[in-house]
C-alpha positions in Angstrom: 1.1 -34.7 76.4 -0.4 -36.2 79.5 2.4 -36.3 82.1 0.2 -37.2 85.1 -0.7 -40.7 86.1 0.2 -41.8 82.6 2.8 -43.9 80.7 5.0 -40.8 80.3 8.6 -41.4 81.6 10.9 -38.7 82.9 14.6 -39.7 83.2 17.0 -38.2 85.7 20.8 -38.6 85.3 22.1 -38.6 88.8 20.6 -39.9 92.0 22.0 -37.6 94.6 20.2 -35.2 96.9 19.2 -32.9 94.1 17.5 -35.8 92.3 15.9 -36.8 95.6 14.4 -33.3 96.0 13.3 -33.3 92.3 11.4 -36.5 93.1 9.4 -34.6 95.8 7.6 -32.9 92.9 7.3 -35.9 90.5 5.7 -37.9 93.3 3.3 -35.1 94.1 2.3 -35.0 90.4 2.4 -38.8 89.9 5.0 -38.5 87.1 6.8 -41.7 86.3 10.5 -41.4 86.9 13.7 -43.3 86.0 16.9 -42.6 87.7 20.5 -43.5 86.7 23.3 -43.3 89.3 26.7 -45.1 89.8 26.0 -45.8 93.5 23.5 -48.5 94.6 22.8 -46.5 97.8 22.0 -43.2 96.0 19.6 -41.0 97.9 17.1 -41.0 95.0 16.8 -44.8 94.9 13.8 -45.2 97.2 11.8 -42.3 95.7 11.8 -43.1 91.9 9.8 -45.7 90.0 12.8 -47.3 88.3 16.4 -47.1 89.5 19.3 -48.2 87.3 22.9 -48.6 88.3 25.4 -47.2 85.8 28.3 -44.9 85.0 27.1 -41.4 84.0 30.2 -40.8 81.9 29.8 -44.0 79.9 28.3 -43.3 76.4 26.5 -46.7 76.1 25.1 -46.6 79.6 23.7 -43.1 79.2 22.4 -43.7 75.7 20.6 -46.9 76.6 19.1 -45.3 79.7 17.9 -42.3 77.7 16.2 -44.5 75.1 13.7 -45.7 77.7 12.3 -42.2 78.6 10.5 -39.4 76.9 12.3 -36.5 78.5 15.7 -36.6 80.0 17.2 -34.2 82.6 20.2 -34.2 84.9 21.1 -33.2 88.5 24.8 -33.3 87.9 26.9 -31.9 85.1 29.4 -34.8 84.9 27.5 -36.9 82.4 28.3 -38.1 78.9 27.4 -35.2 76.5 28.0 -37.2 73.4 25.3 -39.6 74.4 22.9 -36.7 75.1 23.6 -35.4 71.6 22.8 -38.8 70.0 19.6 -39.0 72.0 18.5 -35.6 70.9 19.1 -36.5 67.2 16.8 -39.5 67.7 13.9 -37.4 69.2 14.5 -37.7 72.9 14.0 -34.3 74.5 17.0 -33.4 76.7 16.6 -30.4 79.0 18.8 -28.5 79.5 20.1 -29.3 76.1 23.4 -31.1 75.3 24.7 -27.9 73.7 24.1 -25.9 76.9 25.7 -28.6 79.0 28.7 -28.8 76.8 29.3 -25.1 77.1 28.8 -25.1 80.9 30.6 -28.4 81.7 34.0 -27.0 80.9 34.8 -23.8 82.9 37.1 -22.5 80.2 34.3 -22.8 77.5 31.9 -21.3 80.0 34.1 -18.2 80.5 34.6 -17.8 76.8 30.9 -18.0 76.3 30.4 -15.0 78.7 33.1 -13.0 76.8 31.5 -13.9 73.4 28.0 -12.8 74.6 29.2 -9.6 76.4 28.2 -11.0 79.8 30.3 -9.4 82.6 32.8 -11.7 84.2 36.3 -11.6 85.7 39.3 -11.6 83.5 40.9 -15.0 83.0 43.6 -17.0 81.2 43.1 -20.5 79.8 45.8 -23.2 80.2 45.9 -26.7 78.8 48.3 -27.8 81.5 49.1 -26.7 85.0 52.8 -26.3 84.0 51.8 -23.5 81.7 50.7 -21.5 84.7 54.2 -21.8 86.2 55.7 -20.6 82.9 53.2 -17.6 82.8 54.2 -16.6 86.4 57.9 -16.8 85.7 57.7 -14.8 82.5 55.5 -12.1 84.2 52.3 -12.6 82.2 50.4 -13.9 85.2 50.6 -12.3 88.6 49.7 -13.3 92.2 47.1 -13.6 93.6 44.7 -15.4 91.3 42.0 -18.1 91.4 42.9 -21.5 89.9 40.0 -23.6 88.7 40.1 -27.0 87.1 38.3 -26.8 83.7 36.2 -29.9 84.5 35.0 -32.2 87.3 35.0 -29.6 90.1 32.3 -29.8 92.7 31.4 -28.6 96.3 34.5 -26.4 96.5 36.8 -29.0 94.9 38.7 -27.8 91.8 39.0 -24.2 93.1 42.0 -22.7 94.9 43.3 -19.2 95.6 46.9 -19.1 94.5 49.2 -16.7 96.3 52.6 -18.4 95.8 54.2 -21.0 93.6 53.9 -23.4 96.5 50.1 -23.2 96.2 50.3 -24.9 92.8 51.8 -28.1 94.3 49.5 -31.1 94.3 46.9 -29.5 92.1 45.6 -31.6 89.1 48.0 -31.2 86.1 45.4 -30.9 83.4 43.3 -28.1 81.7 42.5 -25.2 83.9 41.9 -21.4 84.1 43.4 -18.6 86.2 41.0 -15.9 87.1 41.6 -12.5 88.6 40.9 -12.4 92.3 37.9 -10.1 92.6 37.6 -7.7 95.6 33.9 -8.1 96.3 31.2 -7.0 98.9 28.9 -10.0 98.4 28.5 -13.2 96.6 25.1 -13.3 95.1 23.0 -15.8 93.2 19.8 -15.6 91.1 17.8 -18.7 90.1 16.2 -18.3 86.7 13.5 -20.6 85.4 13.0 -20.8 81.6 10.5 -23.2 80.0 10.8 -24.9 76.6 8.4 -22.3 75.1 10.4 -19.4 76.5 8.4 -18.4 79.5 10.8 -17.1 82.1 10.7 -16.2 85.8 13.3 -15.3 88.4 13.6 -15.9 92.1 14.7 -13.2 94.6 18.4 -12.5 94.6 20.1 -14.3 97.5 23.3 -13.6 99.4 25.7 -16.4 100.1 28.3 -16.8 102.9 31.0 -19.3 102.3 33.2 -21.5 104.5 36.7 -20.1 104.2 38.5 -23.5 104.0 36.1 -25.7 102.2 34.9 -23.0 99.7 31.3 -24.3 100.3 28.2 -22.2 100.9 27.5 -22.1 104.6 24.5 -19.7 104.6 22.1 -18.6 101.9 20.1 -15.5 102.9 16.9 -14.7 101.0 16.3 -12.0 100.1 19.9 -10.6 99.8 20.6 -7.6 101.9 21.4 -5.3 99.0 20.2 -2.1 97.5 17.4 -2.0 94.9 19.8 -0.8 92.3 22.1 -3.8 92.8 19.2 -6.1 92.8 18.0 -4.8 89.4 21.5 -5.2 88.0 21.8 -8.8 89.3 18.4 -9.8 87.9 19.2 -8.2 84.5 22.5 -10.1 84.2 20.9 -13.4 85.2 18.2 -13.0 82.6 20.8 -12.2 80.0 22.7 -15.4 80.8 19.6 -17.6 80.7 18.6 -16.2 77.3 22.1 -16.4 75.9 22.2 -20.1 76.7 18.6 -20.5 75.4 18.3 -22.4 78.7 15.4 -24.8 79.5 15.0 -25.6 83.2 16.3 -24.0 86.3 19.6 -22.1 86.0 21.5 -20.8 89.1 23.7 -17.8 88.2 26.4 -17.1 90.8 27.8 -13.6 90.9 30.1 -11.2 92.6 29.0 -7.8 93.7 32.2 -5.9 93.5 33.4 -3.0 95.7 32.1 -0.6 93.1 28.7 -2.4 92.9 29.4 -3.9 89.5 27.9 -7.4 88.9 30.2 -10.1 87.5 29.1 -13.7 86.7 31.2 -16.2 88.5 29.7 -19.4 87.2 26.4 -21.1 86.6 24.7 -24.4 87.4 22.2 -25.7 84.8 20.0 -27.4 87.4 18.6 -26.9 90.8 21.4 -25.6 93.1 22.4 -25.1 96.7 21.6 -21.4 96.5 17.9 -22.3 95.9 17.2 -24.9 98.6 15.4 -22.3 100.8 12.7 -22.1 98.1 11.1 -25.4 99.4 9.8 -23.6 102.5 10.1 -19.9 101.6 8.7 -19.7 98.0 5.4 -20.2 96.4 7.0 -22.7 94.0 10.2 -24.5 94.9 13.1 -24.6 92.5 12.6 -28.3 92.1 9.0 -28.1 91.2 9.9 -25.2 88.9 12.5 -27.3 87.1 10.0 -30.0 86.4 7.4 -27.5 85.2 10.0 -25.9 82.9 11.4 -29.0 81.2 7.8 -30.3 80.7 6.8 -26.9 79.3 4.1 -26.5 81.9 3.1 -23.1 83.2 5.8 -21.7 85.6 4.8 -21.1 89.2 5.1 -18.0 91.3 8.7 -17.3 92.4 8.2 -14.6 95.1 8.8 -15.4 98.8 6.0 -16.3 101.2 8.5 -15.5 104.0 12.1 -14.5 104.5 14.5 -17.4 104.9 18.1 -18.5 105.6 19.5 -21.8 104.6 22.3 -23.6 106.5 24.3 -26.4 104.9 24.9 -29.5 107.0 28.3 -30.9 106.1 30.4 -33.6 107.6 32.5 -32.3 110.6 36.2 -32.4 110.3 38.0 -35.5 111.7 34.8 -37.7 111.4 34.4 -40.4 108.8 32.0 -43.3 109.0 28.3 -44.0 109.8 26.6 -40.7 110.2 25.0 -39.3 113.3 23.3 -35.9 113.5 24.2 -34.6 117.0 21.8 -32.2 118.6 19.2 -32.4 115.8 16.5 -32.6 118.4 17.7 -29.2 119.8 17.5 -27.3 116.5 14.0 -28.8 115.8 12.7 -27.0 118.9 13.7 -23.6 117.4 11.0 -21.6 115.6 10.8 -21.9 111.9 13.4 -24.6 111.5 13.1 -27.4 109.0 15.9 -29.9 108.5 16.4 -31.8 105.3 18.5 -35.0 105.6 19.8 -36.3 102.3 20.0 -40.0 103.0 23.8 -40.4 102.8 24.6 -43.1 105.3 28.3 -42.3 105.6 29.9 -38.9 106.5 33.3 -37.5 105.8 34.8 -34.0 106.3 32.8 -31.3 104.4 30.6 -33.8 102.6 27.1 -32.3 102.0 24.8 -34.3 104.2 21.7 -32.1 104.4 20.5 -28.6 104.9 18.3 -26.7 107.4 16.0 -23.9 106.4 15.0 -21.2 108.8 11.9 -19.1 107.9 11.0 -15.9 109.8 9.1 -12.6 109.0 12.3 -10.8 110.3 15.3 -11.6 108.2 17.8 -10.7 110.9 16.0 -13.0 113.3 16.3 -15.8 110.8 20.0 -15.2 110.4 20.4 -15.2 114.2 18.6 -18.6 114.5 20.7 -19.9 111.6 23.8 -19.1 113.6 22.4 -21.1 116.5 21.6 -24.0 114.2 25.1 -23.9 112.8 26.7 -23.8 116.3 24.6 -26.6 117.7 24.1 -29.4 115.1 27.1 -31.5 114.3 27.4 -34.1 111.5 29.6 -36.7 113.1 30.2 -40.5 112.9 29.3 -43.2 115.3 
């Protein structure tokens, strides 16, 4: 099929920053794109060929949108899977598949999938209601501390909480959830795997992630991870096993724990480009966004090795600021060597909202990390 400068139509469910960055590649290749998003001011709106306003969880909206395109993908997991299954039955190619998304969309199903496929992950218990966790604690079958996760609709640190006392359960959503063992770990790692429709597979270098202690969001992504070769090989092997088990098509981000004994445990996955791969735009021969397009269109996959070391810094809304956004001191950070800011196009900020990211490239990884710290300490995402 001719995808370039043709009548071929690629549909993207979701018009956020990930969609916007996917469109960098579709515009480069002159691939016609349709985007569906519930917000009229979505970041992707100005970069696609056709933008449609609609609810991603509504069956009819997603189904009708999908009927207009030849291949359908998504930049967010919270979409109507029943509609995707219907579209697949009618010949629309959906990548990653509806089956894969259904398994990943619900964290309880995702964890069970790992157990069924002998993929290393933390021990967990599944609960239909939050009240069942209280009962399990009181009867001694569940012990503090543990990690509570909502089974669905978590994002950017929401839907996850470390529970140390009964009081920590207050004000949490009452529905389906899991309780995971709290893992003592040295590092949080991630591997981005690209797998095409024909089964070609490539992996990006293992990255190391540093998280904000309150927001539970990634603050820094360090590439390559500062780990031993033995741990790197383990992490790559686990990521490949996960991608093949899902029969995944597209980019898959596999987040992992490196335990205190150097075991590798899968935390969770994202079946799309992910925050842990943003540095690939500047640092890699092929960005994760271009690679996702190549994979879902069954085009040859690009090189995944680094051209240069990199550290990515998330730009999130500062605490106590809500309203029209202003990037304070952005001119200062742009004077620093190897610094590239990416602004997502969200006009309003709020505490911890992802508003952009900054990539720092440098031949010396420790220099890149030092500059990243300077970036983090200087730029502030505030409101007017």
